[in-house]
C-alpha positions in Angstrom: -31.4 225.5 -27.6 -28.9 223.9 -30.0 -28.9 225.7 -33.3 -29.6 223.0 -35.9 -29.3 223.1 -39.7 -32.1 221.2 -41.4 -32.0 220.1 -45.0 -35.5 219.8 -46.5 -35.8 217.9 -49.8 -39.1 218.8 -51.4 -41.8 221.1 -50.1 -45.4 220.4 -51.0 -47.7 223.3 -50.3 -44.8 225.6 -49.1 -45.3 224.2 -45.6 -41.6 224.1 -44.8 -41.1 227.4 -46.4 -43.5 228.9 -43.9 -42.0 227.0 -41.0 -38.5 228.2 -41.7 -39.5 231.8 -41.0 -40.5 230.8 -37.5 -38.3 228.0 -36.4 -35.1 228.4 -34.4 -33.6 225.8 -36.6 -32.2 227.0 -39.9 -34.1 225.2 -42.7 -32.7 225.1 -46.2 -35.2 223.9 -48.8 -34.3 222.4 -52.2 -37.4 221.6 -54.2 -37.9 219.8 -57.5 -37.6 221.3 -60.9 -39.9 224.2 -61.4 -42.3 224.0 -64.3 -46.0 223.8 -65.0 -47.9 224.3 -61.7 -44.7 224.8 -59.9 -44.3 228.2 -61.6 -47.4 229.3 -59.8 -47.5 227.4 -56.5 -43.8 227.5 -55.4 -42.6 230.3 -53.2 -40.0 232.4 -55.0 -37.2 232.3 -52.4 -36.2 228.6 -52.5 -33.6 226.6 -54.3 -34.7 224.1 -56.9 -33.0 221.2 -58.7 -31.9 222.1 -62.2 -33.7 219.2 -64.0 -35.6 215.9 -63.4 -32.6 213.6 -63.5 -32.3 211.5 -60.3 -28.6 211.2 -60.6 -28.2 215.0 -60.7 -30.4 215.3 -57.7 -28.3 212.8 -55.8 -25.1 214.5 -56.8 -26.4 217.8 -55.5 -27.5 216.3 -52.2 -24.2 214.5 -51.7 -22.4 217.9 -52.3 -24.3 219.7 -49.6 -25.7 217.2 -47.1 -22.6 217.2 -44.8 -23.4 220.9 -44.0 -26.6 219.9 -42.2 -27.6 218.1 -39.0 -31.1 216.9 -39.9 -33.0 215.9 -43.1 -36.7 216.1 -43.7 -38.3 215.0 -46.9 -41.6 215.5 -48.7 -42.9 213.7 -51.8 -40.2 212.0 -53.9 -37.6 213.7 -51.8 -37.7 210.5 -49.8 -36.0 208.5 -52.6 -33.2 211.0 -52.9 -32.4 210.9 -49.2 -32.4 207.1 -49.2 -30.1 206.9 -52.2 -27.8 209.5 -50.5 -27.6 207.3 -47.3 -29.0 210.0 -45.1 -30.8 209.8 -41.8 -34.1 211.3 -42.9 -37.7 211.7 -41.7 -40.6 211.7 -44.2 -43.6 214.0 -44.0 -46.6 212.9 -46.0 -49.4 215.3 -47.1 -51.2 213.3 -49.8 -50.8 210.8 -52.6 -47.4 209.5 -51.5 -49.0 207.4 -48.8 -52.7 207.1 -49.6 -51.6 205.4 -52.9 -48.0 204.4 -52.1 -45.6 203.4 -54.8 -44.6 200.3 -52.8 -48.1 198.7 -53.2 -49.0 196.9 -56.4 -51.3 198.9 -58.6 -52.0 201.3 -55.8 -54.9 203.6 -56.2 -56.8 206.2 -54.2 -60.1 205.0 -52.7 -62.3 207.2 -55.0 -60.7 205.9 -58.3 -60.8 202.7 -60.3 -57.6 203.1 -62.2 -54.3 202.6 -60.4 -52.2 205.7 -59.8 -49.0 203.7 -60.0 -48.3 200.6 -62.1 -44.8 199.7 -61.0 -42.9 196.4 -61.3 -41.6 194.3 -58.4 -38.2 195.9 -58.3 -39.6 199.4 -58.4 -42.0 198.6 -55.6 -39.2 197.0 -53.6 -37.1 200.1 -54.0 -39.8 202.4 -52.8 -40.6 200.1 -49.8 -36.9 200.4 -48.9 -37.2 204.2 -49.1 -40.2 204.0 -46.8 -38.6 201.6 -44.3 -35.4 203.5 -44.0 -37.0 206.7 -42.8 -36.3 207.3 -39.1 -39.7 208.9 -38.6 -42.9 209.1 -40.6 -45.3 212.0 -40.2 -48.6 212.8 -41.8 -51.4 215.3 -41.7 -54.9 214.5 -40.3 -56.7 212.5 -43.0 -53.4 211.3 -44.5 -52.5 209.7 -41.2 -55.4 207.3 -41.6 -53.4 205.8 -44.5 -50.0 206.1 -43.0 -51.0 204.0 -40.0 -51.7 201.0 -42.3 -47.9 200.8 -42.9 -46.3 201.7 -39.6 -47.3 201.6 -35.9 -45.0 204.5 -35.1 -46.4 207.2 -37.4 -46.7 210.7 -36.0 -50.1 212.5 -36.6 -50.0 216.2 -37.2 -53.1 218.4 -37.3 -51.3 221.8 -37.0 -50.7 223.5 -40.3 -48.7 226.8 -40.1 -50.1 229.8 -41.9 -48.0 232.9 -42.5 -49.9 235.9 -41.3 -47.5 238.2 -43.0 -48.6 236.8 -46.4 -52.3 235.9 -45.7 -53.8 239.0 -44.2 -56.5 241.6 -44.9 -54.4 244.8 -45.5 -53.5 243.7 -49.0 -55.2 245.5 -51.9 -57.8 243.2 -53.3 -58.2 242.2 -56.9 -59.3 245.1 -59.1 -62.3 243.4 -60.7 -66.0 244.4 -60.9 -68.2 242.4 -58.5 -71.9 242.4 -59.0 -72.8 239.4 -56.8 -71.6 237.3 -53.9 -68.3 235.6 -54.8 -66.7 232.4 -53.6 -63.1 231.8 -54.4 -61.9 228.3 -55.0 -58.1 228.1 -55.6 -57.8 224.3 -55.1 -57.0 221.9 -57.9 -60.1 220.3 -59.4 -60.9 216.6 -59.4 -62.3 213.8 -57.2 -59.9 214.2 -54.3 -61.1 217.8 -53.9 -64.8 216.9 -54.2 -65.3 218.9 -57.4 -67.7 216.4 -58.7 -69.8 216.7 -55.5 -69.8 220.5 -55.7 -71.0 220.3 -59.4 -74.0 218.2 -58.2 -74.8 220.6 -55.4 -74.8 223.9 -57.4 -77.9 223.2 -59.5 -79.8 222.8 -56.2 -78.8 226.2 -54.9 -81.5 229.0 -54.8 -79.2 232.0 -54.1 -77.3 234.1 -56.6 -73.5 233.9 -56.5 -70.4 233.2 -58.5 -67.5 230.8 -57.9 -64.1 231.9 -59.2 -62.5 228.5 -59.8 -58.8 228.2 -60.7 -58.6 226.1 -63.9 -56.2 223.5 -62.5 -56.9 219.7 -62.7 -55.6 216.4 -61.4 -54.5 214.6 -64.6 -52.1 211.9 -63.5 -54.1 209.0 -65.1 -56.5 208.4 -68.0 -59.4 208.2 -65.6 -58.5 211.7 -64.3 -58.3 213.1 -67.8 -61.8 211.7 -68.5 -63.0 213.3 -65.2 -61.4 216.6 -66.2 -63.2 216.6 -69.6 -66.5 215.8 -67.9 -66.1 218.5 -65.3 -65.5 221.1 -68.1 -68.4 219.8 -70.1 -70.8 219.9 -67.1 -69.5 223.1 -65.5 -72.5 224.7 -63.6 -73.5 228.2 -64.5 -72.3 229.7 -61.2 -68.7 228.7 -62.0 -66.2 230.9 -63.7 -62.8 229.5 -64.6 -59.8 231.7 -64.0 -56.1 231.2 -64.8 -53.7 229.9 -62.2 -52.5 232.4 -59.7 -49.0 233.0 -58.5 -48.6 232.3 -54.8 -47.6 235.9 -54.0 -51.0 237.1 -55.5 -53.2 234.7 -53.7 -54.2 237.1 -50.9 -55.6 239.5 -53.4 -58.1 236.9 -54.5 -58.9 235.9 -50.9 -59.6 239.5 -50.0 -61.7 240.1 -53.1 -64.0 237.2 -52.4 -66.8 237.0 -49.9 -66.2 233.4 -48.9 -64.0 230.4 -49.7 -65.1 227.1 -51.3 -62.9 224.3 -50.0 -62.6 220.5 -50.2 -65.8 218.5 -50.1 -64.4 215.0 -50.0 -61.5 214.3 -47.6 -63.3 215.5 -44.4 -60.8 218.0 -43.0 -59.2 221.3 -43.8 -56.1 221.9 -45.9 -54.0 225.0 -46.5 -56.6 226.7 -48.8 -59.2 226.8 -46.1 -56.9 228.1 -43.4 -55.3 230.7 -45.7 -58.8 232.0 -46.5 -59.7 232.2 -42.8 -56.5 234.1 -42.0 -57.7 236.6 -44.7 -60.9 236.8 -42.6 -63.2 235.1 -45.0 -65.8 232.4 -44.0 -65.0 229.0 -45.4 -67.1 226.1 -46.6 -65.5 222.7 -46.5 -66.7 219.2 -45.6 -65.8 218.3 -42.0 -66.0 214.7 -41.0 -67.0 214.9 -37.3 -65.3 211.5 -36.6 -61.9 212.9 -37.3 -60.1 214.0 -34.1 -58.1 217.2 -34.2 -55.4 218.2 -31.8 -53.4 221.4 -31.3 -50.5 220.0 -29.2 -52.3 217.9 -26.6 -55.5 219.9 -26.7 -58.4 218.3 -28.6 -60.4 220.7 -30.8 -63.6 220.4 -32.7 -63.5 221.9 -36.2 -66.4 224.4 -36.7 -66.0 224.4 -40.4 -69.2 223.4 -42.2 -70.9 221.4 -43.6 -70.5 218.1 -41.6 -72.1 216.2 -44.5 -71.0 216.1 -48.1 -74.2 215.1 -49.6 -74.9 217.6 -52.5 -78.3 218.7 -51.0 -76.6 219.5 -47.7 -73.8 221.4 -49.4 -76.4 223.4 -51.3 -78.3 224.4 -48.2 -75.1 225.7 -46.5 -74.1 227.6 -49.6 -77.5 229.4 -49.7 -77.3 230.2 -46.0 -73.8 231.6 -46.4 -74.9 233.8 -49.3 -78.2 235.0 -47.9 -77.7 235.2 -44.1 -75.1 237.7 -43.0 -75.5 236.9 -39.3 -74.9 233.2 -39.9 -71.9 234.0 -42.1 -70.4 236.3 -39.5 -70.9 233.9 -36.7 -69.5 231.0 -38.7 -66.4 233.0 -39.5 -65.8 234.0 -35.9 -65.8 230.3 -34.9 -63.6 229.4 -37.8 -61.1 232.1 -37.0 -60.8 231.1 -33.4 -60.1 227.6 -34.5 -57.6 228.5 -37.2 -55.6 230.7 -34.8 -55.1 227.6 -32.5 -54.4 225.1 -35.3 -52.2 227.4 -37.5 -50.3 229.8 -35.3 -46.9 229.6 -36.9 -44.9 230.2 -33.7 -46.8 227.4 -31.9 -46.3 225.0 -34.8 -42.7 226.0 -35.2 -42.0 225.2 -31.5 -43.3 221.7 -32.1 -41.0 221.3 -35.1 -38.0 222.7 -33.2 -38.5 220.1 -30.5 -38.9 217.4 -33.1 -35.7 218.4 -35.0 -33.9 218.2 -31.6 -35.3 214.8 -30.9 -34.1 213.6 -34.3 -30.6 215.0 -33.8 -30.3 213.5 -30.3 -31.1 210.0 -31.7 -29.3 210.4 -35.0 -26.4 212.9 -34.5 -25.0 212.6 -38.0 -27.0 213.3 -41.2 -25.0 210.7 -43.1 -25.4 207.0 -42.2 -22.1 206.2 -43.9 -23.0 202.7 -45.0 -20.6 200.6 -46.9 -20.0 201.7 -50.5 -21.2 198.4 -51.9 -24.7 199.2 -50.4 -24.6 202.6 -52.1 -23.7 201.0 -55.5 -26.5 198.4 -55.1 -29.0 201.2 -54.6 -27.9 203.1 -57.6 -28.1 200.0 -59.8 -31.6 199.1 -58.7 -33.2 202.5 -59.5 -36.3 202.0 -61.6 -37.8 205.4 -60.9 -40.5 207.2 -62.9 
């Protein structure tokens, strides 16, 4: 197979960082300036831009892009690839397409306040970024939004999990444990279903503790209000813990008895699969109407519950805590599923084939458009 060099601009959830350990292609990742949550969630062995300045990002990409064959972007990496006149494909995993910047006052379905309040020229710019991507890819639930804007989107259900990082033979957290413990490392807010979990917990009859990372969605005033309300109404079973560096996550997974996942979007994310790879049963709302494929093979997710009504979540929580046989049987089904959907070698093979397809159709990473086009793009940046 042709050995390709892939430039990845942005890496949400360290997905590409995991992939590059298993692909035949050589993937170089450059992520955005590391501060705040990035200090905890980013992998340590990747390059980052030095600041937030778009012109500096563009200068950096122009310096290095000719050394690569293919470009893949995540998040606002799309705008940098567009400005640099690259042939690029965009991979969406969340807010960049369920509330896209090119839609006026775009908001996610569970919010009233817009996530983006951009003017016409800004929206026009982001629509050009979207339209100029050669391929659009999106994960399971995100694809339901992507297909509103393109008929040629590629749906991905396979999420690579690194078994050398998320494994059981890592010393668990040294902390006293007097009762059943759920670990919830996901960010809190409506997209994660934290409000639903808060309603379910007072209905539970079993005795347990949830170690919840104190990390919130706070991009809008509405989200700040929700954050304050969640803190004010925190159920007695929940203990807030500080954010955890990525390299220490497996210690917490191994310390816990089960994992509390997302209760709104209807499908798994990295948190749930990482927990399963650490051989912990996972609770997460599964929408039975969402189809899941590993390659061409359709799978049915066994992760429970299949309803996100608070009373149904409470029943499953109690059953997980009190019934070891149920808990063990659920985990075995989840583990079999996760191995099929998250095997990094299998997922990497798909990506290697995809990178080759890109390169065959677009042999050069640079489009080499007229310089006047480049100047027009620079002069019409209204980026926030």
